[in-house]
A tleap script that builds the chain and sets N, CA, C and O, in Angstrom:
source leaprc.protein.ff14SB
mol = sequence {
  NMET SER ASP GLN ILE GLY GLN PHE LEU PRO
  MET ILE LEU ILE PHE ALA VAL ALA TYR PHE
  PHE MET ILE ARG PRO GLN MET LYS ARG GLN
  LYS ASP GLU LYS LYS PHE ALA LYS ALA LEU
  LYS LYS GLY ASP LYS ILE VAL THR LYS SER
  GLY LEU TYR GLY LYS VAL VAL ASP LEU ASN
  ASP LYS ASP PHE SER CYS ILE ILE GLU THR
  MET ALA GLY ARG MET LYS PHE ASP ARG SER
  ALA ILE SER MET GLU MET SER LYS LYS ALA
  ASN GLU ALA LYS CGLU
}
set mol.1.N position { 64.511 110.052 144.356 }
set mol.1.CA position { 64.133 109.315 145.825 }
set mol.1.C position { 65.521 110.245 146.925 }
set mol.1.O position { 65.349 110.584 148.096 }
set mol.2.N position { 66.595 110.431 146.238 }
set mol.2.CA position { 67.702 110.873 147.014 }
set mol.2.C position { 67.469 112.334 147.159 }
set mol.2.O position { 68.123 112.990 147.970 }
set mol.3.N position { 66.342 112.992 146.217 }
set mol.3.CA position { 66.220 114.437 146.402 }
set mol.3.C position { 65.293 114.749 147.543 }
set mol.3.O position { 65.357 115.810 148.164 }
set mol.4.N position { 64.428 113.791 147.799 }
set mol.4.CA position { 63.279 113.770 149.116 }
set mol.4.C position { 64.092 113.495 149.951 }
set mol.4.O position { 63.926 114.202 150.944 }
set mol.5.N position { 65.086 112.652 150.070 }
set mol.5.CA position { 66.118 112.573 151.329 }
set mol.5.C position { 66.779 113.816 151.868 }
set mol.5.O position { 66.788 114.204 153.036 }
set mol.6.N position { 67.394 114.434 150.685 }
set mol.6.CA position { 68.036 115.469 150.718 }
set mol.6.C position { 67.461 116.945 151.590 }
set mol.6.O position { 68.055 117.616 152.434 }
set mol.7.N position { 66.013 117.125 150.973 }
set mol.7.CA position { 65.145 117.914 151.686 }
set mol.7.C position { 65.186 117.476 153.016 }
set mol.7.O position { 65.597 118.350 153.779 }
set mol.8.N position { 64.851 116.253 153.624 }
set mol.8.CA position { 64.500 116.218 154.779 }
set mol.8.C position { 65.892 116.208 155.978 }
set mol.8.O position { 65.780 116.391 157.191 }
set mol.9.N position { 66.976 115.980 155.331 }
set mol.9.CA position { 68.412 115.942 156.007 }
set mol.9.C position { 68.338 116.979 157.137 }
set mol.9.O position { 68.321 116.880 158.364 }
set mol.10.N position { 68.289 118.307 156.032 }
set mol.10.CA position { 68.676 119.102 157.774 }
set mol.10.C position { 67.693 119.342 158.642 }
set mol.10.O position { 68.068 119.959 159.640 }
set mol.11.N position { 66.303 119.000 158.592 }
set mol.11.CA position { 65.224 118.688 159.685 }
set mol.11.C position { 65.863 117.638 160.350 }
set mol.11.O position { 65.931 117.886 161.554 }
set mol.12.N position { 66.408 116.458 160.015 }
set mol.12.CA position { 66.901 115.370 160.753 }
set mol.12.C position { 67.944 115.634 161.631 }
set mol.12.O position { 67.935 115.206 162.785 }
set mol.13.N position { 69.187 116.568 160.992 }
set mol.13.CA position { 69.985 116.695 161.750 }
set mol.13.C position { 69.960 117.808 162.932 }
set mol.13.O position { 70.825 118.072 163.767 }
set mol.14.N position { 68.471 118.459 162.685 }
set mol.14.CA position { 68.151 119.409 163.704 }
set mol.14.C position { 67.703 119.013 164.773 }
set mol.14.O position { 67.779 119.459 165.918 }
set mol.15.N position { 67.164 118.025 164.280 }
set mol.15.CA position { 66.095 117.011 165.798 }
set mol.15.C position { 67.480 116.186 166.222 }
set mol.15.O position { 67.584 116.548 167.394 }
set mol.16.N position { 68.378 115.475 166.026 }
set mol.16.CA position { 69.366 114.875 166.325 }
set mol.16.C position { 70.174 115.745 167.106 }
set mol.16.O position { 70.512 115.263 168.187 }
set mol.17.N position { 70.639 117.069 166.823 }
set mol.17.CA position { 71.619 118.008 167.747 }
set mol.17.C position { 70.758 118.375 168.791 }
set mol.17.O position { 71.136 118.370 169.963 }
set mol.18.N position { 69.648 118.686 168.454 }
set mol.18.CA position { 68.353 119.016 170.071 }
set mol.18.C position { 68.433 117.952 170.562 }
set mol.18.O position { 68.708 118.102 171.753 }
set mol.19.N position { 68.301 116.426 170.174 }
set mol.19.CA position { 68.126 115.810 171.400 }
set mol.19.C position { 69.345 115.293 172.163 }
set mol.19.O position { 69.181 114.677 173.216 }
set mol.20.N position { 70.719 115.553 171.602 }
set mol.20.CA position { 71.439 114.976 172.062 }
set mol.20.C position { 72.075 116.565 173.125 }
set mol.20.O position { 72.663 116.474 174.203 }
set mol.21.N position { 71.832 117.468 172.626 }
set mol.21.CA position { 72.391 118.322 173.418 }
set mol.21.C position { 71.507 119.357 174.486 }
set mol.21.O position { 71.935 120.246 175.222 }
set mol.22.N position { 70.010 118.839 174.248 }
set mol.22.CA position { 69.032 119.271 175.057 }
set mol.22.C position { 68.224 118.572 175.623 }
set mol.22.O position { 67.682 119.122 176.582 }
set mol.23.N position { 67.799 117.158 175.326 }
set mol.23.CA position { 67.313 116.143 175.661 }
set mol.23.C position { 67.551 115.289 176.130 }
set mol.23.O position { 66.869 114.711 176.976 }
set mol.24.N position { 68.440 115.017 175.766 }
set mol.24.CA position { 69.093 113.805 176.852 }
set mol.24.C position { 69.762 113.950 177.821 }
set mol.24.O position { 69.978 113.072 178.657 }
set mol.25.N position { 70.300 115.391 177.850 }
set mol.25.CA position { 70.961 115.857 179.290 }
set mol.25.C position { 69.840 115.985 180.393 }
set mol.25.O position { 70.034 115.823 181.598 }
set mol.26.N position { 68.791 116.260 179.872 }
set mol.26.CA position { 67.620 116.708 181.062 }
set mol.26.C position { 67.208 115.355 181.064 }
set mol.26.O position { 67.480 115.024 182.218 }
set mol.27.N position { 66.828 114.571 180.624 }
set mol.27.CA position { 66.491 113.323 181.214 }
set mol.27.C position { 67.661 112.784 181.858 }
set mol.27.O position { 67.340 112.047 182.791 }
set mol.28.N position { 68.561 112.861 181.737 }
set mol.28.CA position { 69.800 112.116 182.568 }
set mol.28.C position { 69.991 112.600 184.004 }
set mol.28.O position { 70.332 111.894 184.953 }
set mol.29.N position { 69.688 114.074 184.028 }
set mol.29.CA position { 69.370 114.829 185.007 }
set mol.29.C position { 68.417 114.693 186.204 }
set mol.29.O position { 68.669 114.693 187.409 }
set mol.30.N position { 67.341 114.586 185.595 }
set mol.30.CA position { 66.152 114.116 186.235 }
set mol.30.C position { 65.985 112.872 186.881 }
set mol.30.O position { 65.163 112.747 187.789 }
set mol.31.N position { 66.817 111.782 186.423 }
set mol.31.CA position { 67.149 110.408 186.736 }
set mol.31.C position { 67.935 110.459 187.802 }
set mol.31.O position { 67.639 109.756 188.768 }
set mol.32.N position { 69.081 111.287 187.844 }
set mol.32.CA position { 70.137 111.737 188.894 }
set mol.32.C position { 69.234 112.012 190.248 }
set mol.32.O position { 69.170 111.327 191.269 }
set mol.33.N position { 68.454 113.427 189.869 }
set mol.33.CA position { 67.769 113.860 190.970 }
set mol.33.C position { 66.547 112.853 191.611 }
set mol.33.O position { 66.543 112.728 192.836 }
set mol.34.N position { 66.012 112.481 191.201 }
set mol.34.CA position { 65.373 110.773 191.618 }
set mol.34.C position { 66.079 109.919 192.519 }
set mol.34.O position { 65.655 109.515 193.602 }
set mol.35.N position { 67.235 109.662 191.974 }
set mol.35.CA position { 67.849 108.318 192.732 }
set mol.35.C position { 68.644 109.407 193.890 }
set mol.35.O position { 69.130 108.894 194.898 }
set mol.36.N position { 68.721 110.573 193.731 }
set mol.36.CA position { 68.994 111.574 194.858 }
set mol.36.C position { 68.302 111.140 196.109 }
set mol.36.O position { 68.624 110.483 197.099 }
set mol.37.N position { 67.072 111.846 195.630 }
set mol.37.CA position { 66.106 111.936 196.425 }
set mol.37.C position { 65.519 110.212 197.286 }
set mol.37.O position { 64.981 110.101 198.388 }
set mol.38.N position { 65.855 109.165 196.356 }
set mol.38.CA position { 65.647 107.929 197.059 }
set mol.38.C position { 66.614 107.566 197.921 }
set mol.38.O position { 66.387 106.695 198.761 }
set mol.39.N position { 68.169 108.362 197.801 }
set mol.39.CA position { 69.411 107.611 198.516 }
set mol.39.C position { 69.372 108.857 199.621 }
set mol.39.O position { 70.516 109.256 199.840 }
set mol.40.N position { 68.278 109.631 200.431 }
set mol.40.CA position { 68.550 110.456 201.484 }
set mol.40.C position { 68.349 109.350 202.173 }
set mol.40.O position { 67.892 108.266 201.809 }
set mol.41.N position { 68.945 109.922 203.792 }
set mol.41.CA position { 68.625 109.091 205.025 }
set mol.41.C position { 68.879 110.234 206.155 }
set mol.41.O position { 69.478 111.308 206.099 }
set mol.42.N position { 68.334 109.717 206.973 }
set mol.42.CA position { 68.473 110.892 208.350 }
set mol.42.C position { 69.822 111.020 208.675 }
set mol.42.O position { 70.671 110.129 208.682 }
set mol.43.N position { 69.985 112.507 209.013 }
set mol.43.CA position { 71.238 113.100 209.525 }
set mol.43.C position { 72.155 113.733 208.013 }
set mol.43.O position { 73.297 114.190 207.978 }
set mol.44.N position { 71.075 113.531 206.768 }
set mol.44.CA position { 72.009 114.253 205.872 }
set mol.44.C position { 71.685 115.498 205.760 }
set mol.44.O position { 70.522 115.783 206.049 }
set mol.45.N position { 72.599 116.577 205.319 }
set mol.45.CA position { 72.421 117.883 205.470 }
set mol.45.C position { 72.176 118.055 203.974 }
set mol.45.O position { 72.749 117.421 203.088 }
set mol.46.N position { 71.275 118.972 203.816 }
set mol.46.CA position { 70.612 119.224 202.298 }
set mol.46.C position { 70.169 120.670 202.173 }
set mol.46.O position { 69.945 121.274 203.221 }
set mol.47.N position { 70.027 121.249 201.099 }
set mol.47.CA position { 69.398 122.573 200.935 }
set mol.47.C position { 68.627 122.343 199.872 }
set mol.47.O position { 68.957 121.599 198.949 }
set mol.48.N position { 67.261 123.140 199.961 }
set mol.48.CA position { 65.888 122.827 199.432 }
set mol.48.C position { 66.361 123.947 198.022 }
set mol.48.O position { 67.291 124.743 198.149 }
set mol.49.N position { 65.584 123.830 196.781 }
set mol.49.CA position { 65.421 124.417 195.824 }
set mol.49.C position { 65.006 126.190 195.967 }
set mol.49.O position { 64.984 127.023 195.061 }
set mol.50.N position { 64.720 126.365 197.360 }
set mol.50.CA position { 64.371 127.801 197.725 }
set mol.50.C position { 65.659 128.377 198.572 }
set mol.50.O position { 65.765 129.590 198.750 }
set mol.51.N position { 66.498 127.577 199.016 }
set mol.51.CA position { 67.530 128.000 199.532 }
set mol.51.C position { 67.563 127.788 201.049 }
set mol.51.O position { 68.233 128.595 201.692 }
set mol.52.N position { 66.860 126.704 201.775 }
set mol.52.CA position { 66.612 126.571 203.086 }
set mol.52.C position { 67.773 125.556 203.535 }
set mol.52.O position { 67.778 124.391 203.138 }
set mol.53.N position { 68.593 125.990 204.249 }
set mol.53.CA position { 69.528 124.545 204.605 }
set mol.53.C position { 69.099 124.059 206.053 }
set mol.53.O position { 68.973 124.754 207.062 }
set mol.54.N position { 68.866 122.405 205.874 }
set mol.54.CA position { 68.703 122.044 207.090 }
set mol.54.C position { 69.314 120.591 207.176 }
set mol.54.O position { 70.283 120.207 206.522 }
set mol.55.N position { 68.581 119.826 208.105 }
set mol.55.CA position { 69.247 118.544 207.839 }
set mol.55.C position { 68.062 117.372 208.187 }
set mol.55.O position { 67.160 117.578 208.999 }
set mol.56.N position { 68.186 116.417 207.613 }
set mol.56.CA position { 66.838 115.511 207.668 }
set mol.56.C position { 66.757 114.612 208.712 }
set mol.56.O position { 67.562 113.752 209.070 }
set mol.57.N position { 65.644 114.933 209.166 }
set mol.57.CA position { 65.360 114.479 210.797 }
set mol.57.C position { 64.236 113.049 210.398 }
set mol.57.O position { 64.304 112.060 211.127 }
set mol.58.N position { 63.312 113.063 209.293 }
set mol.58.CA position { 62.607 111.746 209.525 }
set mol.58.C position { 62.175 112.115 207.788 }
set mol.58.O position { 61.986 113.208 207.253 }
set mol.59.N position { 62.125 110.827 207.263 }
set mol.59.CA position { 61.857 110.271 206.043 }
set mol.59.C position { 60.031 109.648 205.913 }
set mol.59.O position { 59.506 108.921 206.757 }
set mol.60.N position { 59.606 109.974 205.125 }
set mol.60.CA position { 58.056 109.449 204.680 }
set mol.60.C position { 57.825 108.925 203.423 }
set mol.60.O position { 57.654 109.632 202.431 }
set mol.61.N position { 57.809 107.420 203.417 }
set mol.61.CA position { 58.051 106.819 201.895 }
set mol.61.C position { 56.671 106.762 201.181 }
set mol.61.O position { 56.459 106.631 199.975 }
set mol.62.N position { 55.643 106.909 202.360 }
set mol.62.CA position { 54.074 107.041 201.708 }
set mol.62.C position { 53.595 108.283 200.594 }
set mol.62.O position { 52.932 108.206 199.559 }
set mol.63.N position { 54.203 109.394 201.250 }
set mol.63.CA position { 53.732 110.784 200.399 }
set mol.63.C position { 54.971 111.053 199.547 }
set mol.63.O position { 54.915 111.673 198.485 }
set mol.64.N position { 56.370 110.427 200.200 }
set mol.64.CA position { 57.716 110.886 199.695 }
set mol.64.C position { 58.048 112.131 200.167 }
set mol.64.O position { 58.716 112.906 199.481 }
set mol.65.N position { 57.587 112.451 201.453 }
set mol.65.CA position { 58.182 113.804 201.943 }
set mol.65.C position { 59.271 113.313 203.045 }
set mol.65.O position { 59.345 112.165 203.482 }
set mol.66.N position { 60.139 114.454 203.423 }
set mol.66.CA position { 61.035 114.430 204.672 }
set mol.66.C position { 60.321 115.779 205.757 }
set mol.66.O position { 59.466 116.649 205.589 }
set mol.67.N position { 61.258 115.336 206.948 }
set mol.67.CA position { 61.311 116.349 207.346 }
set mol.67.C position { 62.325 117.007 208.253 }
set mol.67.O position { 62.726 116.308 209.184 }
set mol.68.N position { 62.613 117.735 208.187 }
set mol.68.CA position { 63.886 118.845 207.877 }
set mol.68.C position { 64.075 119.391 209.370 }
set mol.68.O position { 63.102 119.771 210.021 }
set mol.69.N position { 65.235 119.407 209.822 }
set mol.69.CA position { 65.436 120.475 211.014 }
set mol.69.C position { 66.104 121.795 210.749 }
set mol.69.O position { 66.940 121.717 209.848 }
set mol.70.N position { 65.988 122.795 211.199 }
set mol.70.CA position { 66.569 124.202 210.627 }
set mol.70.C position { 66.583 124.819 212.074 }
set mol.70.O position { 65.939 124.392 213.032 }
set mol.71.N position { 67.478 125.957 212.062 }
set mol.71.CA position { 67.550 126.861 213.134 }
set mol.71.C position { 65.799 127.321 213.429 }
set mol.71.O position { 65.343 127.334 214.573 }
set mol.72.N position { 65.206 127.574 212.559 }
set mol.72.CA position { 63.857 128.010 212.728 }
set mol.72.C position { 62.908 126.922 213.261 }
set mol.72.O position { 61.726 127.217 213.436 }
set mol.73.N position { 63.321 125.774 213.510 }
set mol.73.CA position { 62.261 124.625 213.751 }
set mol.73.C position { 62.416 123.612 212.663 }
set mol.73.O position { 63.249 123.561 211.758 }
set mol.74.N position { 61.227 122.662 213.019 }
set mol.74.CA position { 61.314 121.164 212.106 }
set mol.74.C position { 60.212 121.898 210.806 }
set mol.74.O position { 59.334 122.741 210.993 }
set mol.75.N position { 60.573 121.319 209.639 }
set mol.75.CA position { 59.531 121.811 208.557 }
set mol.75.C position { 59.567 120.416 207.891 }
set mol.75.O position { 60.480 119.591 207.862 }
set mol.76.N position { 58.316 120.375 207.360 }
set mol.76.CA position { 57.800 119.268 206.266 }
set mol.76.C position { 57.841 119.663 204.416 }
set mol.76.O position { 57.226 120.449 203.695 }
set mol.77.N position { 58.778 118.765 204.232 }
set mol.77.CA position { 58.991 119.243 202.560 }
set mol.77.C position { 58.874 118.068 201.396 }
set mol.77.O position { 59.515 117.058 201.687 }
set mol.78.N position { 58.274 118.027 200.318 }
set mol.78.CA position { 58.163 116.934 199.516 }
set mol.78.C position { 59.675 116.982 199.114 }
set mol.78.O position { 60.424 117.952 199.004 }
set mol.79.N position { 59.931 115.445 198.900 }
set mol.79.CA position { 61.552 115.371 198.569 }
set mol.79.C position { 62.259 116.146 196.978 }
set mol.79.O position { 63.416 116.474 196.711 }
set mol.80.N position { 60.831 116.239 196.068 }
set mol.80.CA position { 61.716 116.698 195.060 }
set mol.80.C position { 62.033 118.336 195.332 }
set mol.80.O position { 62.746 118.839 194.464 }
set mol.81.N position { 61.637 119.154 196.322 }
set mol.81.CA position { 61.776 120.137 196.673 }
set mol.81.C position { 63.171 120.556 197.206 }
set mol.81.O position { 63.554 121.696 197.466 }
set mol.82.N position { 64.044 119.043 197.340 }
set mol.82.CA position { 65.449 119.222 197.746 }
set mol.82.C position { 66.311 119.319 196.318 }
set mol.82.O position { 66.096 118.731 195.257 }
set mol.83.N position { 67.397 120.301 196.680 }
set mol.83.CA position { 68.218 120.352 195.376 }
set mol.83.C position { 69.359 119.534 195.376 }
set mol.83.O position { 70.179 119.896 196.220 }
set mol.84.N position { 69.730 118.438 194.638 }
set mol.84.CA position { 70.789 118.070 194.398 }
set mol.84.C position { 71.796 118.413 194.346 }
set mol.84.O position { 72.593 117.789 195.047 }
set mol.85.N position { 72.386 119.677 193.436 }
set mol.85.CA position { 73.636 120.381 193.199 }
set mol.85.C position { 73.780 121.364 194.462 }
set mol.85.O position { 74.716 121.066 195.204 }
set mol.86.N position { 73.120 122.336 194.789 }
set mol.86.CA position { 73.022 122.693 196.015 }
set mol.86.C position { 73.490 121.917 197.288 }
set mol.86.O position { 74.307 122.470 198.024 }
set mol.87.N position { 73.043 120.719 197.582 }
set mol.87.CA position { 73.343 119.998 198.865 }
set mol.87.C position { 74.363 119.559 198.593 }
set mol.87.O position { 75.047 119.378 199.600 }
set mol.88.N position { 74.985 119.194 197.398 }
set mol.88.CA position { 76.264 118.683 197.299 }
set mol.88.C position { 77.364 119.676 197.271 }
set mol.88.O position { 78.530 119.319 197.439 }
set mol.89.N position { 76.971 121.139 197.026 }
set mol.89.CA position { 77.995 121.813 196.905 }
set mol.89.C position { 78.195 122.304 198.218 }
set mol.89.O position { 79.221 122.898 198.550 }
set mol.90.N position { 77.165 122.052 199.035 }
set mol.90.CA position { 77.029 122.493 200.890 }
set mol.90.C position { 77.945 121.423 201.478 }
set mol.90.O position { 78.769 121.787 202.317 }
set mol.91.N position { 77.880 120.069 201.103 }
set mol.91.CA position { 78.137 119.170 201.778 }
set mol.91.C position { 80.006 119.262 201.536 }
set mol.91.O position { 80.844 118.958 202.384 }
set mol.92.N position { 80.290 119.803 200.043 }
set mol.92.CA position { 81.824 119.626 200.072 }
set mol.92.C position { 82.056 120.645 200.548 }
set mol.92.O position { 83.177 120.560 201.050 }
set mol.93.N position { 81.416 122.138 200.779 }
set mol.93.CA position { 82.076 123.160 201.340 }
set mol.93.C position { 82.403 122.615 202.932 }
set mol.93.O position { 83.561 122.814 203.300 }
set mol.94.N position { 81.652 122.066 203.732 }
set mol.94.CA position { 81.968 122.010 204.687 }
set mol.94.C position { 82.871 120.518 205.351 }
set mol.94.O position { 82.956 120.060 206.490 }
set mol.95.N position { 83.269 120.218 204.431 }
set mol.95.CA position { 84.310 118.733 204.512 }
set mol.95.C position { 85.660 119.679 204.375 }
set mol.95.O position { 86.777 119.163 204.371 }
savepdb mol mol.pdb
quit
């Protein structure tokens, strides 16, 4: 019986390492991004994942979108297109 456990122990260890170093941090990051998108409010300065800088003008909770104002005008984006990390860095740099 202990031989069977010994054979599967390396597989179990590989799965445990993959979970704690790859899967779990990704799940935490997704949770933080959802929290960030829900916490957006009018007047927040943001950066989209494509690199577009702007300021939130309007939020729509029905389709989870927002309208941002840039130097080129107003554009409508899905909130998932807003980069949490880049937006935080842009706001820290200006302060």
